C-alpha positions in Angstrom: 138.0 89.0 122.3 136.9 88.4 118.6 136.8 84.6 119.1 133.8 85.0 121.4 131.8 86.7 118.7 132.8 84.1 116.2 131.8 81.2 118.4 128.5 82.9 119.2 127.7 83.5 115.6 128.6 80.0 114.5 126.5 78.5 117.2 123.5 80.6 116.3 123.9 79.6 112.7 124.1 75.9 113.5 121.2 76.2 115.9 118.9 77.3 113.1 119.1 81.1 112.9 118.7 81.8 109.2 120.4 85.1 109.2 123.1 86.1 111.6 124.6 89.6 111.7 127.7 90.4 113.8 128.1 94.0 114.8 131.9 94.5 114.7 133.1 97.2 117.2 136.8 96.6 116.4 138.9 96.4 113.2 140.3 93.0 114.3 136.8 91.3 114.2 135.9 93.1 111.0 138.9 91.5 109.4 138.5 88.0 110.9 134.7 87.5 110.4 134.5 86.9 106.7 137.0 84.0 107.1 135.9 82.5 110.4 132.1 82.8 109.8 131.6 83.5 106.1 127.8 83.0 106.2 127.4 85.8 108.8 126.7 89.4 107.7 129.1 92.0 109.0 127.7 95.3 110.4 130.5 97.8 110.8 129.8 99.4 114.2 133.3 100.8 114.8 132.2 104.4 114.5 129.0 104.5 116.4 127.7 101.2 117.8 124.4 102.3 119.2 123.5 104.4 116.2 124.4 101.5 113.8 122.0 99.2 115.6 119.2 101.6 116.5 117.0 101.1 113.4 117.6 97.4 112.9 114.6 95.0 113.0 116.3 92.0 114.7 114.3 89.2 116.2 116.9 88.7 118.9 120.1 90.5 120.0 123.0 89.0 121.9 125.0 91.5 123.8 128.2 90.8 125.8 130.4 88.1 124.3 133.9 89.4 123.8 133.2 93.1 124.4 135.6 93.6 127.3 135.0 95.3 130.7 135.4 98.9 129.4 133.6 102.2 129.5 132.6 101.6 125.8 130.8 98.4 126.8 129.0 100.2 129.6 127.8 102.9 127.2 126.8 100.3 124.6 124.7 98.1 126.9 122.9 101.0 128.5 122.3 102.7 125.2 120.8 99.6 123.6 118.5 99.0 126.6 117.4 102.6 126.5 116.6 102.3 122.8 113.5 100.3 123.6 113.6 97.6 120.9 110.8 95.0 121.2 113.2 92.2 120.1 114.3 89.4 122.3 117.6 89.8 124.2 120.4 87.5 125.4 122.7 89.3 127.8 126.0 87.4 128.5 129.5 88.0 129.8 130.6 91.6 130.0 127.0 92.9 129.4 126.1 91.3 132.7 128.9 93.0 134.5 127.5 96.4 133.5 124.3 95.5 135.4 126.0 94.6 138.7 123.6 95.6 141.5 121.2 97.2 138.9 119.0 94.4 137.8 116.0 96.6 138.2 117.1 98.6 135.1 115.9 95.6 133.0 112.3 95.7 134.2 111.3 98.5 131.9 112.6 97.0 128.7 110.3 95.5 126.0 110.7 92.0 124.7 111.7 88.7 126.4 115.2 88.6 127.9 117.5 85.8 128.9 120.5 86.4 131.3 123.3 83.8 131.3 125.5 84.4 134.3 128.2 82.0 135.6 128.4 81.9 139.4 130.9 84.8 139.5 128.7 87.0 137.4 125.7 86.0 139.4 127.5 87.1 142.6 128.1 90.5 141.1 124.5 90.8 139.9 123.1 90.0 143.3 125.8 91.7 145.4 126.2 88.5 147.5 127.8 85.1 147.3 126.0 82.4 145.3 126.0 79.0 147.1 127.4 76.0 145.4 124.7 73.6 146.5 121.7 73.1 144.3 119.1 74.6 146.5 121.2 77.7 146.8 121.8 77.9 143.1 118.1 77.6 142.4 117.3 80.4 144.9 119.9 82.6 143.3 118.6 82.0 139.8 115.0 82.7 140.9 116.1 85.9 142.6 117.9 87.2 139.5 114.9 86.3 137.4 112.4 88.0 139.8 114.5 91.2 140.1 115.1 91.6 136.4 111.7 90.2 135.1 113.8 88.0 132.8 114.8 84.4 132.4 118.0 83.4 134.2 120.2 80.6 133.0 122.7 80.1 135.9 125.5 78.2 134.3 127.6 75.5 135.9 127.1 71.9 136.9 123.4 71.2 136.4 122.6 74.6 134.9 119.5 76.2 136.5 116.9 77.9 134.3 114.4 80.1 136.2 111.8 82.7 135.3 110.8 83.7 138.8 108.1 81.1 139.1 109.2 78.0 137.2 112.6 76.2 137.6 114.4 73.7 135.4 117.6 71.9 136.4 119.5 70.6 133.4 121.0 67.1 133.5 123.1 67.1 130.3 126.7 68.2 130.1 130.1 67.3 131.7 133.2 68.8 133.3 135.0 69.0 130.0 132.7 71.9 129.1 134.4 74.1 131.6 136.5 75.6 128.9 136.9 79.0 127.4 134.1 79.9 124.9 131.5 77.3 125.9 129.3 80.1 127.3 129.6 82.0 124.0 128.3 78.9 122.2 125.3 78.7 124.6 124.5 82.4 124.0 124.4 81.7 120.3 122.1 78.7 120.7 119.8 80.7 123.0 119.6 83.5 120.4 118.5 81.1 117.7 116.0 79.3 119.8 114.5 82.5 121.2 114.2 83.8 117.6 112.3 80.6 116.8 109.6 81.9 119.1 109.2 85.0 117.1 109.3 83.5 113.6 107.0 80.6 114.3 109.6 77.9 113.5 108.8 76.4 116.9 105.2 77.6 117.3 104.7 75.8 120.7 107.8 77.2 122.3 107.6 80.0 124.9 110.9 81.9 125.7 111.2 79.8 128.8 110.8 76.5 126.9 113.3 77.8 124.3 115.8 78.5 127.0 115.4 75.0 128.5 115.9 73.5 125.1 119.0 75.5 124.4 120.6 74.6 127.7 119.7 70.9 127.2 121.1 70.8 123.6 124.2 72.7 124.6 125.0 70.1 127.3 124.1 67.2 125.0 126.5 68.5 122.4 129.2 68.4 125.1 128.3 64.9 126.0 128.6 63.8 122.4 131.9 65.7 122.0 133.5 64.2 125.1 133.1 60.7 123.8 135.5 61.7 120.9 137.8 64.2 122.5 137.9 63.2 126.2 137.4 65.8 128.9 140.9 67.3 128.6 140.7 67.6 124.9 137.4 69.4 124.5 137.3 72.9 123.2 134.3 75.2 122.6 134.4 74.6 118.8 133.7 71.0 119.4 130.3 72.0 120.9 129.4 73.7 117.6 130.6 70.7 115.7 128.3 68.3 117.5 125.3 70.7 117.7 123.5 69.3 114.7 123.6 65.7 116.1 122.4 67.0 119.5 119.5 68.9 118.0 118.4 65.8 116.1 117.7 64.2 119.5 115.7 67.1 120.9 112.3 66.0 119.6 
């Protein structure tokens, strides 16, 4: 799904990432990227994805959007995690499905990590149903965070951000954001904000605070967009379009 990679890249750019590189595993994305996100750098990873990325010095890596639930994705995710980079990580979408029932694999990695499951992905990660009520969602997010030693952003109405000890429940956002690609936009914002912790752009942020800010701004962009588009008319690209205005209200 090349659109997922494009949305993630554009969101990261608009959220302040000064240099965004998209690793293209398929010829389709390699052809589309220069037109859809001309500011992004293209890394041709069609031949050997893990080898292409092994020696890069990225501040943050986003893995998952648009990859597909395939054996190639499984090998890529496991190979990158074994590689041992000390960068930050955002695992989303199909990368999370690789880890179903194996959250403990993440505990040995280096560098901060954010997991962004929706309720279905959280169910697969935990091997049990995730309740819809807020106390149940908080408990699920805390369990994912504790078992993975990572930050969990459990998406949905009032997204829950948990790191195993602290919990934040987001109050921005609206039902119009339940649209394809909105999660890819959040992954891009998270990557940019997590990178800000490494570069010193936001010297007071911890990865947990960066995650809270990303979730808040993502929802606020949706609230600004819905005033123009209405709930039915909102698409994920609208979130990127309103991201600058939302960020101006962050501080």
